[in-house]
N, C-alpha and C positions, 0 to 999 in steps of 0.2 A: 618467484614466478607466480601470479597472480591464480586465484582460485578460479576464476573464469577465463584464464588465458587459452587461446586455441593452441599455443605450443604445447602447454601441459596435457590437454585432452589427446592431440594427435600422438605425443609420446607415448602417454597410457595405453592408448589403442595399440600403437606399432607393439609395445612391449608385450600385449596379451596375445597379438598374432605370433610373434615370435616363439613366446613360451609354449603355445598351444603346438606350432609346429615341432618346436624341440621336445615337447612331451611324447609327442607320436613318434618322433625318432628313436627316443630313448626307451619308450616303454617295453620294446621286446627284450631289450637288455635288462630290463628290471624285472622281468617276468621270472622270476627265482623263488624258491622257499626261504624263510629265514627272515627275522625280525627286521633287519637291516634293509634288506629289498620291499619289505611290506612298507616301511616309514618312508622307503623312497619313493614308492607310487604314491602314497598318500600325502605326501610333501609337495608333490608336482601337481595333484588334483587340487590342494587347498590353495597354492600358489598361483595356478591359474584362475580360480573361483574368484580370489582376491582382485585380481587385476580386470576380470569381467565385471565384477561388483562396482570397484572404480570406475571404469570406463562409462559404465550405464548412468553412475551417480554424476560424473562430472559431465556428461551430455546433458542430462536432465537439469541439472545446476545452472549450467551454460544457456538453456534452452529458456528456464524458467525463473534464472537470478533469484532462488531462494535463500542462498548465502552470497554475499558479496565480496567477500575476503576470508582470509584463512583468522583473521583475529573475530569476525564475525560466525564463524563456524565454531571457533573454539569459545564463544561466549567472554572474549575476553577485549570487545572493543572498547576503546577509550572515548569518554565524552569529548567534545570538542571544546578548546580551550577557550577564555573569554575573548572577546572582539577587542582590538584596540580602540581606546577610547571610549568604551562603554556603548558601541554601536549597537542595534537592533538587529541588523543584517549585516552578514559580513560575506562577500562574494569571493569565490573559491576560483570559479573559473566560467566560461560559456562556451556552447556549442551551436551549431547551427541545427534545426529540426530536420528531420529527414522528409521534406516536402518539396515539392519543385519551387526553385529560386530559394533555397533556402539559405544559402549562402549571403542574401542578402537581407538584412532585417526588416527592410519596409516591405519585402514580399513575402518571407517565411518567418519570420519573427526570430525570436532566440530563447535559448533555455539554458539558464544560469544556474551553475551549482554554487549553493549557499549554506551559511551557518546561521539558523535562527536562534537568537537568544531569548528567553524568556525572563522578564522581569520578577514576576510573581512566583513563578514555579524555580526559578533559581537555577535553570539548567538550559541546554541548548541541544540540537538536532539539526541533521542534515537535512535537506531539501533540495529539490530541483525545481525552480520557478521558471515556466512557461510564460513568454511576453509575445503576445500576437502581434503581428505586423501592422496593425492599427496604432500601437502603441507607439512606433517610432516613424510614424507618416507625417508629412507636413501638415500643421494646422493642429495636430494634436498634442501639442506641446504642453497644455493644461488641462487637456482630458483626463478624466477618473473613470476606469473601469470596473467592473464588477469581478469579483474572482470567488474561487472554489478551493477549499482543500481538500486534496485527494489521496488517500490512503491506501496502502497495501494491505494484504492479510499478514498473517505473522507465521511462520517466520516469512521474511520477505526484504527484499532491497528496494528501495525508492526508484532506483532506475528500472524495476520492472516496469513501472508507470509510463515510463518514456518508452523503453525499447520494446517490452513484452506486449503489455496493454495499448501502446500507442496513442496514449492520450493527446498529446500534441498534434499528432498528425491528423487524429479524429477531429479536434476542435477546429483546426485549419481547414478542412474538408467541409466541415458543417458550415463554418461561415462563409467559405465560399459559395456554398449552395443556397446562401440565404436562407439557412434553418436554423441559425441560432446567431446571438450577437456575439463580437468579441469578448472573450474572458480572460484572466489570468488564472493560472493553474499553478498551485502550490503543492508538489508532489512529495509524499513523506511516507514512513513508517508510522505505523498506529502505537508507537511505543517511544518513550525518551530513555529508554535503559535496557541493557541486556535482556531483563526480563520481560514476559508478556504482561505488562501493565495495563492494556486493554480500556486506557483513558480513567482511569480510577486513582484519586489523590490515596497513594498507600500511607498509613499512618506510618512516622519517620522514616519515609522512603520517598519514592520518585512522585513528583506531585503531575501526574499525567493530565488530569483533568483541568488542572489549572493552565496547563500549558496548552493544550488544543481549547479548553473554554474562553481564555481568555487572550492569551500571550503570543499566540501565532498569529491571529488578525490584526493585534496592535502593532505588531512588530513590523509585519508585512506592510500595512497601511502609512506607518512612518518612513518606509524605505521606498515603496513604489506608490505608483497613481493608483490607489485605490481608497473607496470610502470607507467611513468607520461605522455606518449603519447596518444594522442588521440585513436590511433590502440588498445590500452591498456584498452579501457573503452567503456561500453554501458550502456545503460539505458532502463528499460522496466518497465511497470505499466499499470495498470486496471483504465478504468473509469477516474475519475479527475487525478488520477495517472499515465494514460495513456497520456492525455493530456499533462502533466510535462515531460512524457518522449520524448514525439515528439516535445514540446517545447524547451527542452534542448538541443536535436539532432539537431535541427533545426537552433537554434540561437546562439550554442556555438558549431560549430564543431572543434573548437579549444581545446576542453576538450572531446567531445564524438564522435566516430566515427559511431555509430548506435544508431537507436531509436526505440523501440516496443511501441505500443500502442494499448491494448487489450481492446475493445470495449469503445476508447477513446473518449473524446469531443473535439472539434477543436477550441474553444474558452472559455474563463472563464465564468462561472455562478455565476453571480452578485444577491445576495440573503441576506437574516439575517445572514447565515454561514459564508459568505465573507466579509459584510459591504463595504465600499467603497475602491477600490483598487485603483482606479486612482487618485482620487482627482481632477478633471477635466482636468487632463493630457489626451487629445484627441489622441496624436500621441502615446503614450505608450500603449492607449486603443486599436488601429488601430495595432499596433505591435503585439499584445496578441492573436487576431484574426490570427490564423494559415493559414486559407486559403487567407488571405489579404495579411499576411506575403510573401506566395509563390508567389503572382501576382507582390509584389512591392519592395521586396527585393532580394538581390544576394542569391543564393543559394550555401552554400558549399559544400564541397567533405564529404558528408553525407550518410547513408543508413538508410533506415525506412522501418518497418515492420508495417502493419494496419490489425487489425481485425473487422469483422462485420458478421451479420447475415441476409439472404433473408427475414426472418420471426422472429421475436422478439425481433429485436434491431431498436433503433429509430436513431441512426447514419449511417445508410447504405448509404443515399444520400449524406451526408458530406462526407464520407469515399471514395465515388466514385471520390467526385470533387477534394479530398486530392492527391489522386493517379493520377490524370489527369494534375494536377498543379505541379507536383515535374518533375524538367528539370534539364539535366546533368550542372554540374557535381555529383547532388545527383541521387541517385537512390532510387527506392520504390517496394517492394512487398506485396502483400497482400494475407489474408485468409478470405474465405468469408463461412459460413456456410450454409446449407440449413436451418436448424432450430437453434434458440440459444435463448439467454435473458441475460439480464444483471445480471449476478449471478455466483456463483462461479463454478457451473457444466459446464457452458460453458467456463469459463477461465481454467478450469482444463484439458479439451481438448486441449487449444491451448497453451497452457505451453509448453510442450515437443517440439512441432515443432519450437516454438519460439525460445527458448534457444539452438535448433540446429542451425537456421538460424543466431542467436548472435553468437555463438562461433564462425560460420564460417566468421564472419566479424573482429573478435579481434584476436589479436595475443600478444606474451607475450616478453618480452624484453630478 
């Protein structure tokens, strides 16, 4: 039974209710002196609390899709196997977007679950690729589309971006309202390993920067009708994914023309989830601090959009510093909400204008 299964959640909730009722019924019978009775009462309390905590945790995980499977939760999720014949992209399945007419690709588009294989990083990662309805319409067989990498925070499942943050539905709606051009969205986690690698090439470890900086766009362009020049590609993410998006656009202007950081971090977070990312390489550690990079390294012809809130976000000061440090030929825009928070509700408000902004800075070949 899957970690996000509705059956599992209902079962745990029912178990909690039954155990609570049983505890109320048994409590008078256990209200006696002696260690065995005390332990019995304590055991009931602990058991009910565990079930209650499990119910809340499962409900939150099902809502926000923090962990997509038991293996993901345990940190034992295996890397995808090599694709047959050395293909750059391996399609695992497809589904209809949750939009009107979604069952017909020509009116709703398609979301494909794929494995992207990286040539330079020698690794692979799963993704969801949204192909807009225009991709399938008659007369567009040779048309190429702009594309954007879309990254979750950490921990998080790529499915968050489809169901929780509703990127395909938002993009579909914005195009229908003629507020943005059709784009392909490649929705992924911001790491190619169990650890939170944060788009950094770890010495003798996962080569996340190589994967997101070079491999993903190359693989997708070889499989779908997407151009290969920087003006064809953007990248957007929230939280840790926002840091990765800004890092890639800043440090790889040869790949991305624009990057969007929603509630982004501006330097990597080193903790138990990341492990040692630099292994004593101080130069790379400084380079990974985006504010330091803006001060000490040349800035390319990239565009950035950063978001924050006056209340509810911890990145407000760092975001203001980032905006001040961006210099020509780079360009920067920002969205500052009066109130927000580090959560889906805030990002759902920011995604529509972010996609419109991104669409205005990308072009198709």
